[in-house]
C-alpha positions as CSV (number, residue, x, y, z in Angstrom):
1,M,-23.9,-17.4,-11.8
2,N,-19.7,-16.9,-11.4
3,V,-18.4,-13.5,-12.8
4,F,-14.5,-13.2,-12.5
5,P,-12.3,-10.9,-14.8
6,D,-11.0,-12.4,-17.3
7,F,-7.4,-11.5,-17.8
8,G,-6.9,-14.2,-20.7
9,A,-9.1,-11.3,-23.2
10,V,-6.8,-8.7,-22.4
11,G,-4.1,-9.2,-25.1
12,A,-0.4,-9.7,-23.2
13,S,-1.9,-10.2,-19.9
14,G,1.2,-12.1,-18.7
15,E,3.9,-9.7,-19.7
16,F,1.1,-7.5,-17.8
17,A,1.1,-9.9,-14.4
18,S,5.4,-9.5,-15.2
19,V,5.8,-6.1,-15.5
20,I,3.3,-5.0,-12.3
21,G,5.3,-8.0,-10.6
22,A,8.9,-6.2,-11.5
23,L,6.9,-2.9,-10.6
24,L,6.1,-4.3,-7.3
25,T,9.5,-5.7,-6.4
26,Y,11.8,-2.2,-7.6
27,V,9.3,-0.7,-5.1
28,L,10.6,-3.5,-2.0
29,I,13.7,-2.8,-2.9
30,G,13.9,1.1,-2.6
31,A,11.5,0.8,0.7
32,V,14.0,-1.2,2.1
33,L,17.3,0.8,1.1
34,T,15.7,3.8,2.3
35,L,14.9,2.8,5.7
36,L,18.2,1.3,5.7
37,I,19.7,4.5,4.6
38,S,16.9,6.2,7.0
39,A,17.7,4.4,10.0
40,T,21.4,5.0,9.9
41,I,21.1,8.6,9.7
42,W,18.9,9.1,12.2
43,T,21.3,6.9,14.5
44,I,23.9,9.2,13.7
45,A,22.4,12.4,14.1
46,A,20.9,11.4,17.5
47,H,24.2,10.6,18.3
48,T,25.9,13.8,17.2
49,G,23.0,16.0,18.5
50,N,21.1,17.3,15.4
51,P,17.5,17.0,16.2
52,Y,16.5,19.0,12.9
53,T,17.8,15.9,10.5
54,A,17.6,12.8,13.0
55,Q,13.6,14.1,12.5
56,K,13.6,14.6,8.7
57,A,15.6,10.7,9.3
58,R,12.1,9.5,11.1
59,I,10.1,10.8,8.9
60,G,12.2,8.6,6.3
61,V,11.7,5.3,8.4
62,L,8.1,5.8,8.9
63,V,7.8,7.0,5.0
64,A,9.6,3.3,4.0
65,L,7.5,1.3,6.0
66,G,4.3,2.7,5.2
67,T,5.5,2.1,1.5
68,A,6.1,-1.4,2.1
69,A,2.8,-1.8,4.3
70,L,1.3,-0.2,1.2
71,A,2.8,-2.7,-1.6
72,G,2.0,-5.6,0.8
73,A,-1.6,-4.9,1.6
74,G,-2.2,-3.7,-2.2
75,I,-2.1,-7.0,-2.9
76,A,-3.6,-9.1,-0.5
77,W,-6.8,-6.6,-1.4
78,A,-6.5,-7.5,-5.2
79,N,-6.3,-11.1,-4.6
80,F,-9.0,-10.6,-1.8
81,L,-11.3,-8.8,-4.3
82,L,-10.7,-11.3,-7.0
83,T,-11.9,-14.2,-4.5
84,I,-14.9,-12.5,-3.2
85,G,-15.9,-11.2,-6.9
86,D,-16.7,-14.9,-7.7
87,S,-19.3,-15.2,-4.9
88,L,-21.2,-12.1,-6.1
């Protein structure tokens, strides 16, 4: 027995996939911009001797990396579930 999601049964599923792709693009662009800005501020703050700002910028770098990793992992996880769902 093959069980799989029927995305064709959902109205406007093509537009839905397009919107999800666009949102993922915005998330990844935002994560990269956050990473660049935070890394720049971290560097400047570390060289000027401002440890509080350097710590906050370091947290920004970690949040940006985590956001990009979760966005990519979410797509991989969804594809994994769709693939394994067919074999159940």
